C-alpha positions as a printed Julia matrix, in Angstrom:
296×3 Matrix{Float64}:
  22.71    1.12   -1.01
  22.76   -2.09    1.03
  22.31   -4.96   -1.52
  20.25   -6.95    0.98
  17.87   -4.04    1.49
  17.5    -3.75   -2.29
  16.67   -7.48   -2.5
  14.09   -7.09    0.27
  12.42   -4.24   -1.65
  12.33   -6.22   -4.92
  10.69   -9.25   -3.3
   8.21   -7.03   -1.47
   7.25   -5.3    -4.74
   6.38   -8.58   -6.46
   4.37   -9.82   -3.46
   2.56   -6.51   -3.09
   1.58   -6.43   -6.76
   0.23   -9.99   -6.47
  -1.82   -9.05   -3.4
  -3.34   -6.02   -5.12
  -4.24   -8.07   -8.19
  -5.99  -10.54   -5.91
  -7.75   -7.76   -4.01
  -8.98   -6.07   -7.18
 -10.38   -9.3    -8.61
 -12.11  -10.27   -5.35
 -15.87   -9.84   -5.26
 -15.67   -7.91   -1.99
 -12.25   -6.26   -1.56
 -12.93   -5.05    1.99
 -13.99   -8.44    3.29
 -11.13  -10.13    1.44
  -8.68   -7.72    3.09
 -10.3    -8.35    6.49
  -9.97  -12.12    6.16
  -6.47  -11.9     4.74
  -5.06   -9.55    7.38
  -6.77  -11.57   10.12
  -5.2   -14.78    8.82
  -1.77  -13.16    8.64
  -2.15  -11.94   12.23
  -3.15  -15.42   13.38
   0.13  -16.73   11.95
   2.26  -13.79   13.08
   1.32  -13.42   16.73
   2.08  -17.01   17.92
   5.34  -17.06   15.92
   6.48  -13.75   17.42
   5.47  -14.87   20.91
   7.66  -17.97   20.6
  10.55  -15.91   19.19
  10.14  -13.36   21.97
  10.38  -16.09   24.63
  13.35  -17.77   22.93
  15.29  -14.51   22.62
  14.99  -13.73   26.33
  11.85  -11.58   26.33
  13.36   -8.36   24.98
  11.67   -5.2    26.21
   9.65   -3.12   23.76
   9.89    0.64   24.4
   6.68    2.49   25.17
   7.3     4.71   22.16
   7.39    1.67   19.86
   4.04    0.5    21.26
   2.52    3.94   20.69
   3.82    4.28   17.13
   2.79    0.7    16.31
  -0.76    1.3    17.54
  -1.09    4.5    15.52
   0.41    2.86   12.42
  -2.01   -0.05   12.78
  -4.89    2.43   12.74
  -3.49    4.14    9.66
  -3.08    0.74    7.97
  -6.76    0.06    8.66
  -7.7     3.3     6.9
  -5.34    2.37    4.05
  -7.13   -0.93    3.41
 -10.57    0.67    3.7
  -9.72    3.38    1.17
  -7.97    0.93   -1.15
 -10.95   -1.45   -1.12
 -13.28    1.47   -1.86
 -11.06    2.56   -4.76
 -10.96   -0.94   -6.25
 -14.75   -1.2    -6.08
 -14.93    1.89   -8.3
 -11.82    1.99  -10.46
  -9.39   -0.08  -12.56
  -6.3    -1.71  -11.1
  -4.13   -0.03  -13.77
  -5.39    3.4   -12.64
  -5.97    3.03   -8.89
  -2.66    1.36   -8.08
  -0.35    3.87   -9.84
  -2.4     6.78   -8.49
  -2.25    5.52   -4.91
   1.39    4.44   -4.94
   2.63    7.39   -7.0
   0.89   10.04   -4.93
   2.44    8.76   -1.69
   6.02    9.99   -2.36
   4.62   13.24   -3.76
   2.71   13.83   -0.54
   5.82   13.0     1.48
   7.82   15.55   -0.55
   5.08   18.17   -0.16
   5.13   17.69    3.62
   8.91   17.84    3.75
   9.21   20.97    1.61
   6.07   22.8     2.69
   5.98   21.96    6.4
   9.51   20.96    7.4
  11.31   23.43    5.14
  13.42   20.78    3.42
  15.24   21.53    0.18
  15.5    19.19   -2.75
  18.39   19.0    -5.22
  17.66   19.33   -8.96
  17.66   15.54   -9.53
  14.98   15.08   -6.88
  12.86   17.82   -8.46
  13.18   15.96  -11.76
  11.81   12.91   -9.96
   8.88   14.98   -8.72
   8.22   16.15  -12.27
   8.27   12.59  -13.62
   5.89   11.45  -10.89
   3.45   14.23  -11.67
   3.67   13.51  -15.4
   3.08    9.8   -14.81
   0.04   10.41  -12.64
  -1.4    12.8   -15.21
  -0.91   10.26  -18.01
  -2.48    7.44  -16.0
  -5.41    9.35  -14.54
  -5.87   12.25  -17.0
  -7.81   14.24  -14.4
  -9.44   16.49  -16.99
 -11.5    13.47  -18.04
 -13.0    13.31  -14.53
 -14.88   16.55  -15.17
 -17.35   14.71  -17.33
 -16.87   11.28  -15.8
 -19.36    9.3   -13.78
 -19.54    9.88  -10.04
 -18.14    6.38   -9.52
 -14.95    7.21  -11.44
 -14.42   10.46   -9.53
 -14.94    8.67   -6.22
 -12.45    5.96   -7.24
  -9.78    8.57   -7.94
 -10.51   10.3    -4.63
 -10.21    7.08   -2.65
  -6.95    6.25   -4.47
  -5.5     9.61   -3.39
  -6.63    9.0     0.19
  -4.87    5.63   -0.02
  -1.69    7.43   -1.07
  -1.97    9.74    1.93
  -2.2     6.72    4.23
   0.84    5.13    2.57
   2.9     8.28    3.14
   1.75    8.42    6.77
   2.38    4.83    7.79
   5.71    4.71    5.92
   6.97    7.63    8.02
   5.68    6.06   11.25
   7.19    2.68   10.45
  10.62    4.13    9.72
  10.64    5.48   13.28
   9.11    2.33   14.75
  11.69   -0.11   13.39
  14.4     2.16   14.75
  13.05    1.63   18.27
  12.53   -2.13   18.26
  13.24   -5.08   15.93
  11.0    -5.2    12.84
   9.41   -8.52   13.81
   8.34   -7.19   17.2
   7.06   -3.97   15.69
   5.02   -5.9    13.11
   3.44   -7.92   15.92
   2.08   -4.66   17.35
   0.63   -3.0    14.29
  -0.63   -6.04   12.37
  -3.18   -7.28   14.97
  -4.32   -3.66   15.44
  -4.98   -3.44   11.7
  -6.8    -6.81   11.74
  -9.04   -5.7    14.62
  -9.7    -2.36   12.93
 -10.72   -4.01    9.66
 -13.0    -6.45   11.49
 -14.68   -3.54   13.27
 -15.16   -1.64    9.99
 -16.63   -4.69    8.27
 -19.06   -5.35   11.15
 -20.09   -1.7    11.11
 -20.67   -1.9     7.37
 -22.95   -4.91    7.87
 -24.98   -3.13   10.49
 -25.35    0.0     8.41
 -26.65   -2.13    5.56
 -29.02   -3.95    7.9
 -26.93   -7.08    8.21
 -28.87   -8.66    5.33
 -26.84  -10.14    2.49
 -27.7   -12.46   -0.31
 -25.37  -15.52   -0.36
 -23.53  -14.22   -3.39
 -22.83  -10.95   -1.59
 -20.88  -12.57    1.23
 -19.28  -15.5    -0.57
 -15.55  -15.03   -1.06
 -12.77  -17.4    -1.96
 -11.39  -18.09    1.52
  -8.14  -19.86    0.45
  -7.51  -17.01   -1.97
  -8.15  -14.38    0.71
  -5.9   -16.15    3.22
  -3.13  -16.55    0.63
  -3.42  -12.87   -0.22
  -3.2   -11.9     3.43
  -0.05  -13.95    3.88
   1.38  -12.34    0.74
   0.78   -8.8     1.95
   2.09   -9.69    5.4
   5.27  -11.15    3.91
   5.66   -8.11    1.64
   5.26   -5.78    4.6
   7.79   -7.79    6.55
  10.34   -7.38    3.78
   9.65   -3.63    3.69
  10.17   -3.35    7.46
  13.41   -5.31    7.14
  14.52   -2.94    4.36
  13.61    0.1     6.5
  15.83   -1.28    9.25
  18.78   -1.24    6.81
  18.1     1.78    4.57
  16.56    5.27    4.82
  12.87    5.82    4.19
  13.75    8.25    1.38
  15.19    5.29   -0.56
  12.92    2.42    0.53
   9.58    4.18    0.01
  10.13    5.2    -3.65
  11.88    2.0    -4.76
   9.07   -0.22   -3.48
   6.84    1.48   -6.06
   8.37   -0.78   -8.74
   5.24   -2.86   -8.11
   3.32   -0.14   -9.98
   4.51   -1.37  -13.37
   3.75   -5.01  -12.53
   0.22   -4.3   -11.36
  -0.58   -1.9   -14.2
   0.64   -4.31  -16.86
  -1.48   -7.07  -15.35
  -4.51   -4.77  -15.32
  -4.33   -3.76  -18.97
  -3.14   -7.11  -20.35
  -4.82   -9.75  -18.21
  -7.88   -7.9   -16.93
  -8.59   -6.05  -20.17
  -9.02   -2.69  -18.44
  -7.86   -0.58  -21.38
  -9.66   -0.42  -24.72
  -7.31   -0.17  -27.69
  -3.55   -0.01  -28.04
  -3.43    3.72  -27.4
  -5.09    3.4   -24.0
  -2.94    0.39  -23.09
   0.21    2.26  -24.08
  -0.84    5.35  -22.11
  -1.44    3.44  -18.89
   1.81    1.47  -19.12
   3.76    4.6   -20.09
   2.25    6.5   -17.19
   3.21    3.69  -14.82
   6.76    3.75  -16.18
   6.94    7.49  -15.53
   5.69    6.95  -11.96
   8.37    4.31  -11.41
  11.09    6.48  -12.99
  10.04    9.44  -10.89
  10.09    7.41   -7.68
  13.56    6.07   -8.44
  14.88    9.52   -9.41
  13.42   10.98   -6.24
  15.18    8.31   -4.18
  18.52    8.74   -5.94
  18.31   12.53   -6.06
  17.74   12.88   -2.35
């Protein structure tokens, strides 16, 4: 594998874990995501415009515009579902469930719809992923769990579906135009989509908020937005140098970072047994993702 692509993935994983920790600990994850993505877009668009002019105004294929627009819409849904999951569930459960289910869904689509065949090593990766998700979530506990917990797990799985979708779209998109131009298409679309969702949410709730309901840490939200934008940029750069089948699973190394932070710093797990189970499950998710990448 290209060493530079591997470095891009490692940096992106750390940044993405940091952004998710920030999003989980925000009072309003959806509004924090809206502010953060908007801030990132405000930085990105002028910078790309200058670069586009300096590099001789390179043409962007119509197909790249179309894929970027669709991916931006999928990214909007990703943030909406992720925010909903974090409002209802723990970081150390939601993050592994969302990130771990994404490669599983991609494999299911490839095998079930496209008729692809996996070698034994890749099937081992699938088994490890499934085992990790079962250890982290323990779905049998949801049968008697509160409605909030079941909804959190559902939104985490929807988040995973969005990850699998936009990862596939982006792999095609960066093959049609440079990653920095492609990002300048989808990122503002995502920002506009999130703003529209947030405004709609206000109207549905009557537009009446107590001050504590709308107050968020603006510098924190902006910093988080720049973090997730930078992480996404590194992922796009990695996709331009390596296959999706390798990039998508390896970026899930952030799962272990986020889960450890959740159980250690946020106190999400009660007792050593629960802490060990969540970290062990995250390790299995990471091992499965890596095995799936190597095996394919």
